[in-house]
N, C-alpha and C positions, 0 to 999 in steps of 0.2 A: 420494662424499658431497656432497649438495647444499649449497651455501653458503647461510647464512641471508640473507634479504632484509630491507631496512628499507623498509617501505611507509608513506607518510604520506597519510592521508585528510583531505580538506578539506570542511567543511560549515558552514552558518551557526551552528547551535546544537544542543544535545542536549536538546530539550524533549519532543517527541513526534512520531510519524509514521513513514512507511515509509522515508524516507531515513535517519533516525536508527537505525531498527531494523536496516537492512542494514549500516550502518557498524559497529554493535556485533557483528553476526553475522560479518562478515568479519574484524574484529579477533580474535574468538574463534578463528576457523579459522587465522589467521596464527600466533597464539601457540601453538596446539596443534601446528602443523607446524614449530615451532622458529624462526619468523621474528620480527622486531620490528614491532610495530604502534604507530604514533603517530597521534593524531587531533588536528587543529587546528580549534577552534571557539570560540564564545563560552561554552560550558558550558551547564548547565541541569540539569533534574531527573533526566535519564538518565545523568548523569556517573558516579554510583556503579556503575551496571550496566556501563558501559564499563570502568571501572577493575577491576571484578571479573573481566574476561576476561584481565587481565594486560597490557593495552595501557597506554600512557602518553598523557597529554593535555596539550596546550599551549593556554592560553587566549589567543585572539586574536579580536577581533570582526570576522571577515572577511566577514560576511554583511550588515552594516549598510549600507543604501543611502544613502551619504553620501560626498562627495568625500574626506573625511578618511580613509576606509577605505584609500585608496591608500597611505597611509603604512606600511601593514603589509607592502607588497611587499618592502621591504628587510629587515624583521624575519624574514619567512618565508624569504627567500633565505639569510640567515645561518643560520637553523635547519636548512635542507636541507643546507647545506655542513657544519655542525658535526656533524650526525647521520649524514652519509654516506648520504643517502636514495638508494634505487635506483629507486623508483617513487613518483610523486605521483598520487593518485587523487582527482579532484574530482567532487563529487556535486551541485553546485548552481551557478547561473550566476555570481554575484559571486565566490564563493570560487574558481571556475574561472579567472576573469579575473585574480584576485590571484596564483593559482598560475602561470598562463601568463606573466604579467609577471615574476614571480620567476625562472622558468626562463630567460626570454629573456636575463637579465643574467648567466647563468652560462656558463663556457666549454663549448663543445659536447662536448668529450671527457669532461667530468665532470658533464654535465647528466643528472638523473634522467629516466626515461621518464614520459610524460604520458598518463594514462588518464582517461576521463570515463565517467560513467554517466548516461544519460538516463532519469530516473525519471518524468518527466511529459511531457505534451503542451503545452509552453510555446508561447505565441503567437510565430510566426516573426518574427525581427528580427535585426539585426546583433548585438544584445546576447545573444540566445539562441544565436546561431550558434557561440559558443565551445564549447558542449556537443558539437558535431560535429567538433571539432578535435583530439581525442585521437589518439595513435598507435593506440590501440584505443578504440573507443566501445562500451560495453556498453549494450544496449537491453533494458529489462525485459520486453518482449513483442514479438511480431511486429508488433503494432499500432504500437509506437513506432518500429521499424525502418522500416516503410512510411512513416510520417509524416515521419521524418527525411529519407529519400531524396526524398520529394515536395517538401519545403520547402528542402532544401539539396542540390540535384541534383548539385553538383560534388563531393560527398563520395565517396570511393572505398569502394564496398561491401565490399571485402576487409578494411577496418579494423573493420567492424561485427561484434559478437558478440551474439547473442540469448541472454540468460540470464534466464529467468523468475524472479521472486521465489519463495521457497519458504516453506512452513510446516513446523513441527515436528509430525508426526502425533501424537506422544506428548501434545502439549498439546491436541489435538482428537480424543480417542478416540471410536470409534463408541459411540453411546448407543442403548438400546432405543427402539423406536418403537411406541406413544407412551411417553415417559418420564414417568410419572405423578408421580414424586417431584420431578423438575425443574420440572414444570408447577405443582405445589402450592406449591413454594418461590416461583416467580415470582408466583403469585396472592396469596401471603401478603404479599409486598413491595408488590404493586400490585394491589389488589382488582379493578380493571377487567378483569384478565386471567383471572378465574375462569371458571366455566362449563364445559360439556362440549364446546363447539364447537372448531373448529381455531384455533390461534394462529399469526398471521403475525408475522414479525420483520423489522424494517428497521433494522439498525445503521448509525449514521453521524452526522456532526456536524450542528449546527443551521444548515444553509445550504440555500438554495433549490435548489442544484445536486444535492442528494442525493435529490430526488424525493419528499419527504414528502407533498406534496399529492396526487401520483399514488397513493400508498399509501392515503391516507384515502378517495379516490374508489373505489379497489378494495374497501376494507372496506365502504363503503356499498353497492356493487353486490352483494357476496356476502351481506350481511345482507338486502338486498332480495329475495334468492332464498329467504329463510327459514333461512339458515345462521347459527348462533350464532357467527360468526367474531369474533375479537378481534385487536387490533393493538398490538404493542409497538415503540416507537421509541427504543431506548437510545442515548444520546449526543446526542440532538437538543436536550435542555434544557441550555443553557450560558449563562453570564453574558454580557450584551451582545446577546443575541438575543431580547430580550423582545417586540419588535414583531413579529418573524417568528413566534414561538410563539403570540402572541395571534391572528394571522391563521389559523394552523393550527387553533387551538381554535374560532375562529368558523366555519371551514369544517366542522369535525366536528359542531358544534352544529346548523348549518343542514342537514346531511345526516342528522341524527338518530342519530349514532353516537358521541357524546361519551362515553357510559358504557361503551363497548367499546374504549376507546383509552387507552394509557398512554404519555405522552411524558416520558421520564426522563433523568436525567444518565447519563453513560457507566457501564457496569457493568464491574467488575474481573473478573467471572466470565463472560466472553463465551462460553466453551465450554458452560457450563451454560445460558446463554440459548438457544444453538442447540438444545441437547438438549430444552429446554422447548417448542420451537416445532414446528409441522407444515410450515411453508413459509417459506423465507428469501427476502426481496426485495432486489434490487439494481437500483435504479431511477434511477441518476444521470442527470441531464438532459444532462450534458456527458460525452462519452466519456472513460473513465478509462484511464490507461496500463496498469494491471494490475488484475485483480479478485480481490484477496486473500480477500475474504469468500466468494467462490464456492468456493475451495479449502477454507476453514475449515469451511463448512457441509456440503459434500459429505463431508469427512473424518469429521464427526460422524454423517453418515448422513441428512442432511436435504435434500430437493429445493430447488432454487434457481429463482427466476423473475426474469428481468431483461430489460432492453432489449438487443437484439442489436446493440450497437455498442461500439467500443473494446475494451479488454482483457477486459471482462466477456463481451461477445459472442464473443470469441475462445475463452475458456475454456469457455463453455457449448456452443459448436459442437463442441468437442473432447470434452467430458465428459458433457454432459446436454442434447442438442439440443432436447428438447421443452420446456425452460425458457426458450428464447430467443424473444423477441417483437419484432416490428417496432417501432422506437422510437416511443413516444408514442401507440400505438394502444390506447386504453383498452378497447375492446370485445374485442380479441384478448387483452389482459392478463387480463381477467376470465375469458374462456373457458379460457385456459391454466391459470389458478389453479384453476378448478373441476376440470379434468382431472387436475392434479397432486395435488390433495387427494383426489380419488376413487380414483386409482390411483398411489400414490407410486412413482416409478421406483426400481430397485435402486441401491444405492451402487456407484459405479464400482469394479471389482475391484482395479485398480492405480491408486493415486493418484499422479500425476506431480508434478513441481515441489515436491520436498521441500527443506527447508532445506539438507540435506547436499549435494544435487546442485548447488544454487546456490553454496554455499561452494566445492565442488571445482572447478566451472567457472570461478569468478572467480580462484582461485589458479592455474588452468591458463593464464589470460590473462596473469597476471604472469610465469609461466614462459616464455611465448612471447617476451616482451620482453627477458628476461634470459638471453642465450646462455651466460654463464659458470655458469649456475645448475645 
């Protein structure tokens, strides 16, 4: 009989994002396997989703970049001792430092194991180096593993485990192509998305790094060919980004494509947005650690076009090579878009990187560290 483990995950807050999602997914897997899951963070709007997994939450603002955050070291150490923690799993830099300092002050014989996950390609520094100091360091892609060894060459590669983030295929079911009902729904919400021509989709936050300007330039190139292409950018319209959005709208107006473009708030029905589209774009200007949208779109059965760098390039090379374009080559991007729209590739037969695989692999890392388990 395996003894139940107590695993404490540390992160800044539970507001939104990949780190938060992974925390909740691992909490669910721990509870389902009969373990105890405790999360320490400042809380936030995803707290009910965490509690629904059966995990418990301790509110400590361990992600606030302020010297006063160090006072949480003693509180966290007391918590780890009181709860009999077996493993401390840090998912972000400042929480990792707080966790590391809490563990340093505990007797070695009763000190929990320290695990970190590198979710991102943080700028290399002594501050960031804490993420390479876990007894096991989980890398969310081969891209992250390569980056870590390049910038922290003294890290023992034997401690690294590549565990790609996963998606739940049931949330991204294959949709007919074209999906006329999904397209009609999108056009009813955003009239610029009507018409008979192809719909391009670029999901992502309203930041220059997501490549919105590249997508608008691509739209102009395709429409210049006489194709009635439309572009939807859900998630780009958010408070505080007005100047950036105004710049995108100016660019679209100057290119003569403003009436074929919808820049909208995030959609809660992203799977339907994929279904409505003919081609999904992933044009982040900065290499991403992992390309979750690539998996989501391919699961729905939509081709993906993206810059061949970072985690996105890694997934495209593996799953749909004809969608990978040399970074920032606008001509190659337009040529590949034309080819993918003319002859959409088949959906990959087996979709790797499922949520279940990610959960099982992470629990296996915990098992490695706990010999009594």
